N, C-alpha and C positions, 0 to 999 in steps of 0.2 A: 526429525524435526519435532517440535513441541506440539501438543494438542492445541494450545492457544494460537499457534501459528496457523494451523489448518482451519480453525474456526474463523480467524481473521480473514484468511484468503477466501474462504467460502462466502462470508458476508459481503466482502468487497465485490466479488464476482456476481453475486445476486443483485446488488444495488446497481452496478454499472453494466448490467447484462447487454444493453444495447450498444455499448462502446467498449469492446474488448481491450483496446489499446489503453484507454483511460483506466479500466479496471486493473490492468497490469501495472501501470505507473503508480496508481494510488496504493495498490497492494504492496508494491516494493517500498513505497514511502512509509506506510504504516508498519510494515514488518521491520524495517530498519529502525524506526523510531521507538517501537514498543515491545519488540520481542528480543529474546536472548541470542539467537543464532548469529554467527559472524557473517559478514558480507558474502563470503564465499558460499556459505550454506544457503543463504537467502537466494543468491543468484542461481545456485544449482537447482533449487526448487522451482524457479521460474524459467530455467534454461538460458540464463544470461550470465555474463561475467560480473566480477566485483565492481568494475568501473560503471557498468550499466545500472547497478543498484544505486550507486552514489549519484549518478547523473539523473536518473528518474526521480530520486528523492529531492534533489535540488529543483528540478523542473516543477514538481508538484507543489513544493513550498512556495515557489515564485508565483505559480498560477493561482494558488489559493489567496495570495495577497491582492490579486486583481479580479478574481472571479468569486463573487459572493455565493453563487449557487454551489460551486465546488466546495467552498469553505463550509457551507451549511451541510452538505452531504457527508463530508469527512467528519465534521463535528457530530453528526447523528450516528455515524459508525462508531466513533470513539465512545460515545455515551452508551450505545447499544452493547458494545463489547466490554464496557467497564475499563476503558483505557485511560 
């Protein structure tokens, strides 16, 4: 995987330390949106299949529309990582 991928994953895990499931979903969403690896590679890094990457990405995008706190947190990560 790419160095940027690992930095992204680490930053997400640090921010959502109290909620591992949310960290995983947001990590999958951001990796899919901003990094180069294919779905299969992203899924392998998180221990899930390609469809789980897609499903998590969709769920996070939908949740961000309804949850201002999550939207703010993801936006902060995007700025912090220069995405």
